[in-house]
CHARMM internal coordinates of N, CA and C (Angstrom, degrees):
IC EDIT
DIST 1 N 1 CA 1.4553
DIST 1 CA 1 C 1.5221
ANGL 1 N 1 CA 1 C 108.32
DIST 1 C 2 N 1.3067
ANGL 1 CA 1 C 2 N 117.50
DIHE 1 N 1 CA 1 C 2 N 133.99
DIST 2 N 2 CA 1.4565
ANGL 1 C 2 N 2 CA 121.47
DIHE 1 CA 1 C 2 N 2 CA 178.90
DIST 2 CA 2 C 1.5242
ANGL 2 N 2 CA 2 C 109.43
DIHE 1 C 2 N 2 CA 2 C -100.79
DIST 2 C 3 N 1.3226
ANGL 2 CA 2 C 3 N 114.27
DIHE 2 N 2 CA 2 C 3 N 154.63
DIST 3 N 3 CA 1.4610
ANGL 2 C 3 N 3 CA 120.92
DIHE 2 CA 2 C 3 N 3 CA -179.78
DIST 3 CA 3 C 1.5209
ANGL 3 N 3 CA 3 C 108.24
DIHE 2 C 3 N 3 CA 3 C -124.91
DIST 3 C 4 N 1.3183
ANGL 3 CA 3 C 4 N 117.62
DIHE 3 N 3 CA 3 C 4 N 147.44
DIST 4 N 4 CA 1.4623
ANGL 3 C 4 N 4 CA 120.21
DIHE 3 CA 3 C 4 N 4 CA 177.31
DIST 4 CA 4 C 1.5311
ANGL 4 N 4 CA 4 C 110.07
DIHE 3 C 4 N 4 CA 4 C -56.14
DIST 4 C 5 N 1.3149
ANGL 4 CA 4 C 5 N 116.28
DIHE 4 N 4 CA 4 C 5 N 153.37
DIST 5 N 5 CA 1.4540
ANGL 4 C 5 N 5 CA 122.21
DIHE 4 CA 4 C 5 N 5 CA -179.02
DIST 5 CA 5 C 1.5266
ANGL 5 N 5 CA 5 C 110.60
DIHE 4 C 5 N 5 CA 5 C -50.67
DIST 5 C 6 N 1.3191
ANGL 5 CA 5 C 6 N 116.41
DIHE 5 N 5 CA 5 C 6 N 124.92
DIST 6 N 6 CA 1.4603
ANGL 5 C 6 N 6 CA 121.53
DIHE 5 CA 5 C 6 N 6 CA 178.46
DIST 6 CA 6 C 1.5128
ANGL 6 N 6 CA 6 C 114.56
DIHE 5 C 6 N 6 CA 6 C 86.11
DIST 6 C 7 N 1.3115
ANGL 6 CA 6 C 7 N 118.62
DIHE 6 N 6 CA 6 C 7 N -10.95
DIST 7 N 7 CA 1.4657
ANGL 6 C 7 N 7 CA 120.64
DIHE 6 CA 6 C 7 N 7 CA -179.63
DIST 7 CA 7 C 1.5247
ANGL 7 N 7 CA 7 C 109.60
DIHE 6 C 7 N 7 CA 7 C -84.40
DIST 7 C 8 N 1.3009
ANGL 7 CA 7 C 8 N 116.05
DIHE 7 N 7 CA 7 C 8 N 143.89
DIST 8 N 8 CA 1.4547
ANGL 7 C 8 N 8 CA 122.41
DIHE 7 CA 7 C 8 N 8 CA 178.14
DIST 8 CA 8 C 1.5227
ANGL 8 N 8 CA 8 C 108.98
DIHE 7 C 8 N 8 CA 8 C -110.88
DIST 8 C 9 N 1.3260
ANGL 8 CA 8 C 9 N 117.48
DIHE 8 N 8 CA 8 C 9 N 143.65
DIST 9 N 9 CA 1.4625
ANGL 8 C 9 N 9 CA 118.59
DIHE 8 CA 8 C 9 N 9 CA 175.60
DIST 9 CA 9 C 1.5280
ANGL 9 N 9 CA 9 C 110.08
DIHE 8 C 9 N 9 CA 9 C -65.78
DIST 9 C 10 N 1.3079
ANGL 9 CA 9 C 10 N 117.19
DIHE 9 N 9 CA 9 C 10 N 151.53
DIST 10 N 10 CA 1.4622
ANGL 9 C 10 N 10 CA 121.56
DIHE 9 CA 9 C 10 N 10 CA 179.57
DIST 10 CA 10 C 1.5209
ANGL 10 N 10 CA 10 C 109.49
DIHE 9 C 10 N 10 CA 10 C -64.54
DIST 10 C 11 N 1.3194
ANGL 10 CA 10 C 11 N 115.62
DIHE 10 N 10 CA 10 C 11 N 138.28
DIST 11 N 11 CA 1.4590
ANGL 10 C 11 N 11 CA 121.40
DIHE 10 CA 10 C 11 N 11 CA 178.12
DIST 11 CA 11 C 1.5208
ANGL 11 N 11 CA 11 C 109.20
DIHE 10 C 11 N 11 CA 11 C -72.21
DIST 11 C 12 N 1.3186
ANGL 11 CA 11 C 12 N 116.53
DIHE 11 N 11 CA 11 C 12 N 129.20
DIST 12 N 12 CA 1.4649
ANGL 11 C 12 N 12 CA 120.96
DIHE 11 CA 11 C 12 N 12 CA 179.04
DIST 12 CA 12 C 1.5137
ANGL 12 N 12 CA 12 C 108.69
DIHE 11 C 12 N 12 CA 12 C -125.11
DIST 12 C 13 N 1.3290
ANGL 12 CA 12 C 13 N 116.23
DIHE 12 N 12 CA 12 C 13 N 126.79
DIST 13 N 13 CA 1.4607
ANGL 12 C 13 N 13 CA 121.16
DIHE 12 CA 12 C 13 N 13 CA 179.61
DIST 13 CA 13 C 1.5196
ANGL 13 N 13 CA 13 C 110.19
DIHE 12 C 13 N 13 CA 13 C -82.02
DIST 13 C 14 N 1.3123
ANGL 13 CA 13 C 14 N 115.35
DIHE 13 N 13 CA 13 C 14 N 144.53
DIST 14 N 14 CA 1.4497
ANGL 13 C 14 N 14 CA 121.13
DIHE 13 CA 13 C 14 N 14 CA 173.18
DIST 14 CA 14 C 1.5237
ANGL 14 N 14 CA 14 C 107.26
DIHE 13 C 14 N 14 CA 14 C -85.02
DIST 14 C 15 N 1.3225
ANGL 14 CA 14 C 15 N 119.10
DIHE 14 N 14 CA 14 C 15 N 127.73
DIST 15 N 15 CA 1.4619
ANGL 14 C 15 N 15 CA 120.13
DIHE 14 CA 14 C 15 N 15 CA 179.66
DIST 15 CA 15 C 1.5289
ANGL 15 N 15 CA 15 C 111.07
DIHE 14 C 15 N 15 CA 15 C -59.60
DIST 15 C 16 N 1.3297
ANGL 15 CA 15 C 16 N 116.12
DIHE 15 N 15 CA 15 C 16 N 146.11
DIST 16 N 16 CA 1.4594
ANGL 15 C 16 N 16 CA 120.82
DIHE 15 CA 15 C 16 N 16 CA 177.66
DIST 16 CA 16 C 1.5174
ANGL 16 N 16 CA 16 C 110.26
DIHE 15 C 16 N 16 CA 16 C -69.65
DIST 16 C 17 N 1.3221
ANGL 16 CA 16 C 17 N 115.26
DIHE 16 N 16 CA 16 C 17 N 143.06
DIST 17 N 17 CA 1.4681
ANGL 16 C 17 N 17 CA 119.37
DIHE 16 CA 16 C 17 N 17 CA 172.98
DIST 17 CA 17 C 1.5258
ANGL 17 N 17 CA 17 C 107.66
DIHE 16 C 17 N 17 CA 17 C -74.61
DIST 17 C 18 N 1.3130
ANGL 17 CA 17 C 18 N 116.73
DIHE 17 N 17 CA 17 C 18 N 166.53
DIST 18 N 18 CA 1.4670
ANGL 17 C 18 N 18 CA 120.72
DIHE 17 CA 17 C 18 N 18 CA 178.45
DIST 18 CA 18 C 1.5300
ANGL 18 N 18 CA 18 C 110.61
DIHE 17 C 18 N 18 CA 18 C -59.36
DIST 18 C 19 N 1.3387
ANGL 18 CA 18 C 19 N 116.20
DIHE 18 N 18 CA 18 C 19 N -38.98
DIST 19 N 19 CA 1.4706
ANGL 18 C 19 N 19 CA 120.20
DIHE 18 CA 18 C 19 N 19 CA 179.52
DIST 19 CA 19 C 1.5280
ANGL 19 N 19 CA 19 C 111.27
DIHE 18 C 19 N 19 CA 19 C -66.50
DIST 19 C 20 N 1.3216
ANGL 19 CA 19 C 20 N 117.18
DIHE 19 N 19 CA 19 C 20 N -43.24
DIST 20 N 20 CA 1.4617
ANGL 19 C 20 N 20 CA 120.77
DIHE 19 CA 19 C 20 N 20 CA 178.78
DIST 20 CA 20 C 1.5281
ANGL 20 N 20 CA 20 C 111.00
DIHE 19 C 20 N 20 CA 20 C -63.66
DIST 20 C 21 N 1.3153
ANGL 20 CA 20 C 21 N 116.40
DIHE 20 N 20 CA 20 C 21 N -41.34
DIST 21 N 21 CA 1.4625
ANGL 20 C 21 N 21 CA 120.68
DIHE 20 CA 20 C 21 N 21 CA 179.22
DIST 21 CA 21 C 1.5289
ANGL 21 N 21 CA 21 C 110.72
DIHE 20 C 21 N 21 CA 21 C -63.92
DIST 21 C 22 N 1.3226
ANGL 21 CA 21 C 22 N 117.28
DIHE 21 N 21 CA 21 C 22 N -43.39
DIST 22 N 22 CA 1.4623
ANGL 21 C 22 N 22 CA 121.74
DIHE 21 CA 21 C 22 N 22 CA 179.08
DIST 22 CA 22 C 1.5252
ANGL 22 N 22 CA 22 C 110.92
DIHE 21 C 22 N 22 CA 22 C -63.27
DIST 22 C 23 N 1.3352
ANGL 22 CA 22 C 23 N 117.00
DIHE 22 N 22 CA 22 C 23 N -42.09
DIST 23 N 23 CA 1.4714
ANGL 22 C 23 N 23 CA 120.61
DIHE 22 CA 22 C 23 N 23 CA 178.35
DIST 23 CA 23 C 1.5269
ANGL 23 N 23 CA 23 C 110.74
DIHE 22 C 23 N 23 CA 23 C -64.09
DIST 23 C 24 N 1.3209
ANGL 23 CA 23 C 24 N 116.72
DIHE 23 N 23 CA 23 C 24 N -41.51
DIST 24 N 24 CA 1.4538
ANGL 23 C 24 N 24 CA 120.32
DIHE 23 CA 23 C 24 N 24 CA 178.70
DIST 24 CA 24 C 1.5166
ANGL 24 N 24 CA 24 C 112.44
DIHE 23 C 24 N 24 CA 24 C -62.55
DIST 24 C 25 N 1.3197
ANGL 24 CA 24 C 25 N 115.89
DIHE 24 N 24 CA 24 C 25 N -43.73
DIST 25 N 25 CA 1.4650
ANGL 24 C 25 N 25 CA 120.06
DIHE 24 CA 24 C 25 N 25 CA 178.89
DIST 25 CA 25 C 1.5232
ANGL 25 N 25 CA 25 C 111.26
DIHE 24 C 25 N 25 CA 25 C -65.48
DIST 25 C 26 N 1.3337
ANGL 25 CA 25 C 26 N 117.42
DIHE 25 N 25 CA 25 C 26 N -40.40
DIST 26 N 26 CA 1.4690
ANGL 25 C 26 N 26 CA 121.42
DIHE 25 CA 25 C 26 N 26 CA -178.89
DIST 26 CA 26 C 1.5265
ANGL 26 N 26 CA 26 C 111.29
DIHE 25 C 26 N 26 CA 26 C -67.29
DIST 26 C 27 N 1.3186
ANGL 26 CA 26 C 27 N 117.86
DIHE 26 N 26 CA 26 C 27 N -33.65
DIST 27 N 27 CA 1.4652
ANGL 26 C 27 N 27 CA 121.55
DIHE 26 CA 26 C 27 N 27 CA -177.53
DIST 27 CA 27 C 1.5230
ANGL 27 N 27 CA 27 C 113.43
DIHE 26 C 27 N 27 CA 27 C -87.62
DIST 27 C 28 N 1.3142
ANGL 27 CA 27 C 28 N 117.67
DIHE 27 N 27 CA 27 C 28 N -13.17
DIST 28 N 28 CA 1.4561
ANGL 27 C 28 N 28 CA 120.77
DIHE 27 CA 27 C 28 N 28 CA -174.85
DIST 28 CA 28 C 1.5295
ANGL 28 N 28 CA 28 C 112.38
DIHE 27 C 28 N 28 CA 28 C -70.06
DIST 28 C 29 N 1.3216
ANGL 28 CA 28 C 29 N 118.09
DIHE 28 N 28 CA 28 C 29 N -46.35
DIST 29 N 29 CA 1.4699
ANGL 28 C 29 N 29 CA 121.06
DIHE 28 CA 28 C 29 N 29 CA -178.05
DIST 29 CA 29 C 1.5273
ANGL 29 N 29 CA 29 C 112.56
DIHE 28 C 29 N 29 CA 29 C -61.18
DIST 29 C 30 N 1.3367
ANGL 29 CA 29 C 30 N 119.35
DIHE 29 N 29 CA 29 C 30 N -47.65
DIST 30 N 30 CA 1.4676
ANGL 29 C 30 N 30 CA 118.26
DIHE 29 CA 29 C 30 N 30 CA 177.19
DIST 30 CA 30 C 1.5328
ANGL 30 N 30 CA 30 C 112.73
DIHE 29 C 30 N 30 CA 30 C -61.20
DIST 30 C 31 N 1.3305
ANGL 30 CA 30 C 31 N 117.37
DIHE 30 N 30 CA 30 C 31 N -35.90
DIST 31 N 31 CA 1.4588
ANGL 30 C 31 N 31 CA 120.40
DIHE 30 CA 30 C 31 N 31 CA 177.79
DIST 31 CA 31 C 1.5278
ANGL 31 N 31 CA 31 C 111.06
DIHE 30 C 31 N 31 CA 31 C -63.58
DIST 31 C 32 N 1.3190
ANGL 31 CA 31 C 32 N 116.32
DIHE 31 N 31 CA 31 C 32 N -45.27
DIST 32 N 32 CA 1.4682
ANGL 31 C 32 N 32 CA 120.68
DIHE 31 CA 31 C 32 N 32 CA 178.98
DIST 32 CA 32 C 1.5244
ANGL 32 N 32 CA 32 C 109.75
DIHE 31 C 32 N 32 CA 32 C -62.04
DIST 32 C 33 N 1.3289
ANGL 32 CA 32 C 33 N 117.65
DIHE 32 N 32 CA 32 C 33 N -46.28
DIST 33 N 33 CA 1.4719
ANGL 32 C 33 N 33 CA 121.35
DIHE 32 CA 32 C 33 N 33 CA -179.61
DIST 33 CA 33 C 1.5295
ANGL 33 N 33 CA 33 C 110.47
DIHE 32 C 33 N 33 CA 33 C -60.00
DIST 33 C 34 N 1.3186
ANGL 33 CA 33 C 34 N 117.47
DIHE 33 N 33 CA 33 C 34 N -44.05
DIST 34 N 34 CA 1.4626
ANGL 33 C 34 N 34 CA 121.76
DIHE 33 CA 33 C 34 N 34 CA 179.24
DIST 34 CA 34 C 1.5237
ANGL 34 N 34 CA 34 C 110.89
DIHE 33 C 34 N 34 CA 34 C -61.02
DIST 34 C 35 N 1.3157
ANGL 34 CA 34 C 35 N 116.82
DIHE 34 N 34 CA 34 C 35 N -45.32
DIST 35 N 35 CA 1.4567
ANGL 34 C 35 N 35 CA 120.88
DIHE 34 CA 34 C 35 N 35 CA -179.34
DIST 35 CA 35 C 1.5263
ANGL 35 N 35 CA 35 C 111.92
DIHE 34 C 35 N 35 CA 35 C -67.33
DIST 35 C 36 N 1.3216
ANGL 35 CA 35 C 36 N 117.05
DIHE 35 N 35 CA 35 C 36 N -37.68
DIST 36 N 36 CA 1.4641
ANGL 35 C 36 N 36 CA 120.10
DIHE 35 CA 35 C 36 N 36 CA 178.15
DIST 36 CA 36 C 1.5211
ANGL 36 N 36 CA 36 C 111.04
DIHE 35 C 36 N 36 CA 36 C -64.87
DIST 36 C 37 N 1.3242
ANGL 36 CA 36 C 37 N 117.08
DIHE 36 N 36 CA 36 C 37 N -41.84
DIST 37 N 37 CA 1.4603
ANGL 36 C 37 N 37 CA 120.34
DIHE 36 CA 36 C 37 N 37 CA 178.40
DIST 37 CA 37 C 1.5249
ANGL 37 N 37 CA 37 C 111.54
DIHE 36 C 37 N 37 CA 37 C -66.22
DIST 37 C 38 N 1.3177
ANGL 37 CA 37 C 38 N 116.62
DIHE 37 N 37 CA 37 C 38 N -40.63
DIST 38 N 38 CA 1.4616
ANGL 37 C 38 N 38 CA 120.64
DIHE 37 CA 37 C 38 N 38 CA -176.81
DIST 38 CA 38 C 1.5234
ANGL 38 N 38 CA 38 C 113.14
DIHE 37 C 38 N 38 CA 38 C -76.69
DIST 38 C 39 N 1.3322
ANGL 38 CA 38 C 39 N 117.12
DIHE 38 N 38 CA 38 C 39 N -37.68
DIST 39 N 39 CA 1.4617
ANGL 38 C 39 N 39 CA 120.74
DIHE 38 CA 38 C 39 N 39 CA -171.36
DIST 39 CA 39 C 1.5181
ANGL 39 N 39 CA 39 C 115.00
DIHE 38 C 39 N 39 CA 39 C -121.48
DIST 39 C 40 N 1.3176
ANGL 39 CA 39 C 40 N 117.39
DIHE 39 N 39 CA 39 C 40 N -11.77
DIST 40 N 40 CA 1.4559
ANGL 39 C 40 N 40 CA 120.22
DIHE 39 CA 39 C 40 N 40 CA -179.38
DIST 40 CA 40 C 1.5191
ANGL 40 N 40 CA 40 C 114.39
DIHE 39 C 40 N 40 CA 40 C 81.49
DIST 40 C 41 N 1.3217
ANGL 40 CA 40 C 41 N 117.11
DIHE 40 N 40 CA 40 C 41 N -1.99
DIST 41 N 41 CA 1.4642
ANGL 40 C 41 N 41 CA 120.28
DIHE 40 CA 40 C 41 N 41 CA 177.75
DIST 41 CA 41 C 1.5225
ANGL 41 N 41 CA 41 C 109.44
DIHE 40 C 41 N 41 CA 41 C -158.97
DIST 41 C 42 N 1.3297
ANGL 41 CA 41 C 42 N 114.50
DIHE 41 N 41 CA 41 C 42 N 165.92
DIST 42 N 42 CA 1.4634
ANGL 41 C 42 N 42 CA 120.72
DIHE 41 CA 41 C 42 N 42 CA 179.48
DIST 42 CA 42 C 1.5078
ANGL 42 N 42 CA 42 C 107.94
DIHE 41 C 42 N 42 CA 42 C -147.09
DIST 42 C 43 N 1.3040
ANGL 42 CA 42 C 43 N 116.21
DIHE 42 N 42 CA 42 C 43 N 134.91
DIST 43 N 43 CA 1.4655
ANGL 42 C 43 N 43 CA 120.79
DIHE 42 CA 42 C 43 N 43 CA -179.57
DIST 43 CA 43 C 1.5214
ANGL 43 N 43 CA 43 C 109.02
DIHE 42 C 43 N 43 CA 43 C -130.68
DIST 43 C 44 N 1.3020
ANGL 43 CA 43 C 44 N 115.77
DIHE 43 N 43 CA 43 C 44 N 137.79
DIST 44 N 44 CA 1.4495
ANGL 43 C 44 N 44 CA 121.06
DIHE 43 CA 43 C 44 N 44 CA 178.93
DIST 44 CA 44 C 1.5249
ANGL 44 N 44 CA 44 C 108.59
DIHE 43 C 44 N 44 CA 44 C -132.95
DIST 44 C 45 N 1.3149
ANGL 44 CA 44 C 45 N 116.39
DIHE 44 N 44 CA 44 C 45 N 145.39
DIST 45 N 45 CA 1.4513
ANGL 44 C 45 N 45 CA 121.79
DIHE 44 CA 44 C 45 N 45 CA 177.97
DIST 45 CA 45 C 1.5202
ANGL 45 N 45 CA 45 C 108.58
DIHE 44 C 45 N 45 CA 45 C -116.98
DIST 45 C 46 N 1.3151
ANGL 45 CA 45 C 46 N 116.01
DIHE 45 N 45 CA 45 C 46 N 127.63
DIST 46 N 46 CA 1.4584
ANGL 45 C 46 N 46 CA 121.71
DIHE 45 CA 45 C 46 N 46 CA 176.71
DIST 46 CA 46 C 1.5238
ANGL 46 N 46 CA 46 C 107.41
DIHE 45 C 46 N 46 CA 46 C -113.04
DIST 46 C 47 N 1.3191
ANGL 46 CA 46 C 47 N 116.03
DIHE 46 N 46 CA 46 C 47 N 113.27
DIST 47 N 47 CA 1.4635
ANGL 46 C 47 N 47 CA 119.35
DIHE 46 CA 46 C 47 N 47 CA -175.69
DIST 47 CA 47 C 1.5208
ANGL 47 N 47 CA 47 C 113.85
DIHE 46 C 47 N 47 CA 47 C -100.58
DIST 47 C 48 N 1.3160
ANGL 47 CA 47 C 48 N 116.80
DIHE 47 N 47 CA 47 C 48 N 2.41
DIST 48 N 48 CA 1.4639
ANGL 47 C 48 N 48 CA 120.38
DIHE 47 CA 47 C 48 N 48 CA 177.00
DIST 48 CA 48 C 1.5250
ANGL 48 N 48 CA 48 C 108.88
DIHE 47 C 48 N 48 CA 48 C -138.80
DIST 48 C 49 N 1.3145
ANGL 48 CA 48 C 49 N 118.37
DIHE 48 N 48 CA 48 C 49 N 158.00
DIST 49 N 49 CA 1.4711
ANGL 48 C 49 N 49 CA 120.34
DIHE 48 CA 48 C 49 N 49 CA 176.31
DIST 49 CA 49 C 1.5316
ANGL 49 N 49 CA 49 C 112.05
DIHE 48 C 49 N 49 CA 49 C -59.08
DIST 49 C 50 N 1.3467
ANGL 49 CA 49 C 50 N 117.24
DIHE 49 N 49 CA 49 C 50 N -33.92
DIST 50 N 50 CA 1.4564
ANGL 49 C 50 N 50 CA 120.37
DIHE 49 CA 49 C 50 N 50 CA 179.32
DIST 50 CA 50 C 1.5260
ANGL 50 N 50 CA 50 C 111.26
DIHE 49 C 50 N 50 CA 50 C -65.40
DIST 50 C 51 N 1.3353
ANGL 50 CA 50 C 51 N 116.82
DIHE 50 N 50 CA 50 C 51 N -41.04
DIST 51 N 51 CA 1.4602
ANGL 50 C 51 N 51 CA 120.47
DIHE 50 CA 50 C 51 N 51 CA 179.22
DIST 51 CA 51 C 1.5259
ANGL 51 N 51 CA 51 C 110.39
DIHE 50 C 51 N 51 CA 51 C -68.77
DIST 51 C 52 N 1.3289
ANGL 51 CA 51 C 52 N 117.09
DIHE 51 N 51 CA 51 C 52 N -38.89
DIST 52 N 52 CA 1.4573
ANGL 51 C 52 N 52 CA 120.15
DIHE 51 CA 51 C 52 N 52 CA 176.85
DIST 52 CA 52 C 1.5236
ANGL 52 N 52 CA 52 C 110.16
DIHE 51 C 52 N 52 CA 52 C -59.82
DIST 52 C 53 N 1.3161
ANGL 52 CA 52 C 53 N 116.68
DIHE 52 N 52 CA 52 C 53 N -45.49
DIST 53 N 53 CA 1.4586
ANGL 52 C 53 N 53 CA 120.97
DIHE 52 CA 52 C 53 N 53 CA 179.18
DIST 53 CA 53 C 1.5282
ANGL 53 N 53 CA 53 C 110.75
DIHE 52 C 53 N 53 CA 53 C -62.01
DIST 53 C 54 N 1.3243
ANGL 53 CA 53 C 54 N 117.70
DIHE 53 N 53 CA 53 C 54 N -41.93
DIST 54 N 54 CA 1.4564
ANGL 53 C 54 N 54 CA 121.18
DIHE 53 CA 53 C 54 N 54 CA 179.72
DIST 54 CA 54 C 1.5227
ANGL 54 N 54 CA 54 C 110.66
DIHE 53 C 54 N 54 CA 54 C -62.39
DIST 54 C 55 N 1.3311
ANGL 54 CA 54 C 55 N 117.65
DIHE 54 N 54 CA 54 C 55 N -46.85
DIST 55 N 55 CA 1.4593
ANGL 54 C 55 N 55 CA 121.33
DIHE 54 CA 54 C 55 N 55 CA -177.92
DIST 55 CA 55 C 1.5185
ANGL 55 N 55 CA 55 C 112.24
DIHE 54 C 55 N 55 CA 55 C -68.49
DIST 55 C 56 N 1.3261
ANGL 55 CA 55 C 56 N 117.52
DIHE 55 N 55 CA 55 C 56 N -29.95
DIST 56 N 56 CA 1.4566
ANGL 55 C 56 N 56 CA 120.68
DIHE 55 CA 55 C 56 N 56 CA -179.19
DIST 56 CA 56 C 1.5254
ANGL 56 N 56 CA 56 C 112.32
DIHE 55 C 56 N 56 CA 56 C -92.43
DIST 56 C 57 N 1.3003
ANGL 56 CA 56 C 57 N 117.26
DIHE 56 N 56 CA 56 C 57 N 4.91
DIST 57 N 57 CA 1.4681
ANGL 56 C 57 N 57 CA 120.40
DIHE 56 CA 56 C 57 N 57 CA 177.37
DIST 57 CA 57 C 1.5060
ANGL 57 N 57 CA 57 C 113.73
DIHE 56 C 57 N 57 CA 57 C 67.26
DIST 57 C 58 N 1.3440
ANGL 57 CA 57 C 58 N 117.48
DIHE 57 N 57 CA 57 C 58 N 30.88
DIST 58 N 58 CA 1.4500
ANGL 57 C 58 N 58 CA 120.97
DIHE 57 CA 57 C 58 N 58 CA 176.71
DIST 58 CA 58 C 1.5248
ANGL 58 N 58 CA 58 C 114.45
DIHE 57 C 58 N 58 CA 58 C 83.62
DIST 58 C 59 N 1.3327
ANGL 58 CA 58 C 59 N 116.78
DIHE 58 N 58 CA 58 C 59 N -0.26
DIST 59 N 59 CA 1.4640
ANGL 58 C 59 N 59 CA 119.24
DIHE 58 CA 58 C 59 N 59 CA 178.69
DIST 59 CA 59 C 1.5193
ANGL 59 N 59 CA 59 C 110.23
DIHE 58 C 59 N 59 CA 59 C -78.12
DIST 59 C 60 N 1.3194
ANGL 59 CA 59 C 60 N 118.25
DIHE 59 N 59 CA 59 C 60 N 144.74
DIST 60 N 60 CA 1.4657
ANGL 59 C 60 N 60 CA 120.42
DIHE 59 CA 59 C 60 N 60 CA 178.35
DIST 60 CA 60 C 1.5152
ANGL 60 N 60 CA 60 C 111.48
DIHE 59 C 60 N 60 CA 60 C -68.02
DIST 60 C 61 N 1.3211
ANGL 60 CA 60 C 61 N 116.42
DIHE 60 N 60 CA 60 C 61 N 152.26
DIST 61 N 61 CA 1.4561
ANGL 60 C 61 N 61 CA 122.07
DIHE 60 CA 60 C 61 N 61 CA 179.14
DIST 61 CA 61 C 1.5194
ANGL 61 N 61 CA 61 C 111.19
DIHE 60 C 61 N 61 CA 61 C -74.96
DIST 61 C 62 N 1.3629
ANGL 61 CA 61 C 62 N 114.30
DIHE 61 N 61 CA 61 C 62 N 159.19
DIST 62 N 62 CA 1.4500
ANGL 61 C 62 N 62 CA 120.68
DIHE 61 CA 61 C 62 N 62 CA 170.76
DIST 62 CA 62 C 1.5186
ANGL 62 N 62 CA 62 C 115.10
DIHE 61 C 62 N 62 CA 62 C 79.24
DIST 62 C 63 N 1.3085
ANGL 62 CA 62 C 63 N 118.47
DIHE 62 N 62 CA 62 C 63 N 13.17
DIST 63 N 63 CA 1.4501
ANGL 62 C 63 N 63 CA 118.65
DIHE 62 CA 62 C 63 N 63 CA -177.77
DIST 63 CA 63 C 1.4116
ANGL 63 N 63 CA 63 C 115.96
DIHE 62 C 63 N 63 CA 63 C -114.53
END
COOR INIT
IC SEED 1 N 1 CA 1 C
IC BUILD
């Protein structure tokens, strides 16, 4: 597929495999605990619905 001069193709994320998702969930809690102990707070930014779902552990938003 060709793109007009200077245009970039849209960035598309590859979905996480089940193993990658499980590893991310398992490593998230220790990371948060470490950051809370070191800094007293933790902030995360989710810029896609998939990242929001990962950070919220699959729970729906707004509840």
